[in-house]
N, C-alpha and C positions, 0 to 999 in steps of 0.2 A: 218865641221867635225862632225861625228855622236858621240853622247854621249855614253860612255861605258855602257854596260849592268850592272844593279845593281847586287851585290852579293845577295845570298839568305838571309843572315842576314839583308839586307837592305829592304827586301820586307815584306810586311804585308800579311801573309797567308790568313787572313780573307778577306782582300780586293781582293786578287786573287780569292779566292773561291766564294765570294759573287757575282762576275760577271759571274760565270760559269752557264750554263744551268743545270737543275736538273739531266738530263740523264748523263751529263758529270761528275757531282759530284758523282752520284751512281757508275758509271764506275770506277772513280778514287779511290773511297773509297773501292770498291770491290777488285781492284788490290792491293791496299795497304794492305788490310786484308789478301789477298792470300799470300803475301810475309811474313806475320807473321807466316804462317803455315809451318815453316821449317822442323819440325818433320815429317809432312805429306810428304813433298818432299823427305826427306832422306829415309823414309820407303818405299814409293810407287813410287818414281821416277818422280812424277808429282804432281801437286797441285789439284786444284778444279775439273777439268773434271772427274778424276777417282772417287773422293769423291762424286761428283754430280751424276754420272751414277750409282755407286753402291747403293747410297741412294735411287735413283728413282726406281731401280729394286727391292731393298729390300722392299720399301713401296708398290709397285704395281707389284709383279712378274707376268711374263707371258704375258705382253703386247708385241705388235710388236715393233721391233727395231725402226721403223719410229715414233711410238707414243712417245717413249722416246725422240727422237730427237726434235719432235714438242714441247713437254713439257719443254725441256731444251733450246729451241731456238738454236739448234745446226744443222749446215748444214750436209748433208748426208755423204760427204767425211770425215769430221772430226769425225762424229759419228761412221762411219764404222771403221776408224783407231783405235779409242779408244775401241770399242767393240772387234775388232780383238785382240788388245793387252791384254785386260782383259780376253778373252777366252783363249789365248795362256798361260797366267799366271795361268790359272785354276780357276779364280774367277767367270766366267760365263759359262753357257751352253746355246747354241742357238739351237732351234728346228724349222724346217720348219712346217708351218701350214698344217694340214691334208686337209683342205678345199681350201686353196689358197697357192700354192707352192711359190708364190712371197713373202709371208710374213714370217718373221723370228721372233719367240717368244723367249724372253730372261728370264733366271732364274739365281738366285745365286746358286753357288755350296756351299758345306760345307766350302771350302777355302774362297769363296767369303763372306759367312756369318761371318767368323772369321775376315777377312780383314775389313768388314763393322763395326764390333764391335770395332776394333782398331781405325778405322777412326773416328767413333763417339766419342770415348774418346778424341782423339786429337782435333777434331772440338769443342767439349764441352769446352775444355780449352780455345780455341781461342774465342769462343762466350761468355765465362764468362768474359773475358777482355772487350768485347764490352758491355755486360750487366752492368758491373761496371761503365763504362763510361756513359751509357745512363740511367741506372736504369731499374729495372725489368719491370715495366709497359710500359715504352717507347720501350723497345726491343720487347715486345709482339705486341705493336702497329705497330712498324716498320716491323716486320715479316708479320703481316696481310696486311699492305699496299703493301709490296713487292710482296706477293702472289697475291693480287688483281691486281697489275700492270702487272704481268706476265700472269695471267689468261686472262686479257683483251687483252694483246698484242698477245698471242698465240691462243686465241679462245677457250681455255680449260675452263671447268667448273667443280667444285667439286660437285660430286653427294652426 
């Protein structure tokens, strides 16, 4: 007869986590942090994808829709669905390239800029909690390391 599974209180989280690959830890930590952002969910109906997309467009307006997808490691179907929703909500405007009609360039609208400011306030609160846990120097190092990992994984380079 099989042993019953242990209850969570009987498990050592550290033992569980120490055996996980780093990518799994990053994914699990990111998902856990996303669930903390309930205000973001309540205000915008979704969590990180909208915040990520608006932040990326705000940081580098006018890139092609595909460039944002590559930078965020997001597949075209998911990206298109999110961009369509953000455009419908009035947060983004999309314009076809004059030189290549296949390309669509993306910009924040005034409503998008206001939404991004609100999102940044909510994300800052969440990141403050992480900074308190890690310490300011470590969170800066973590951010640099994550940017480096993403840059390497997606083939993007910061100019």
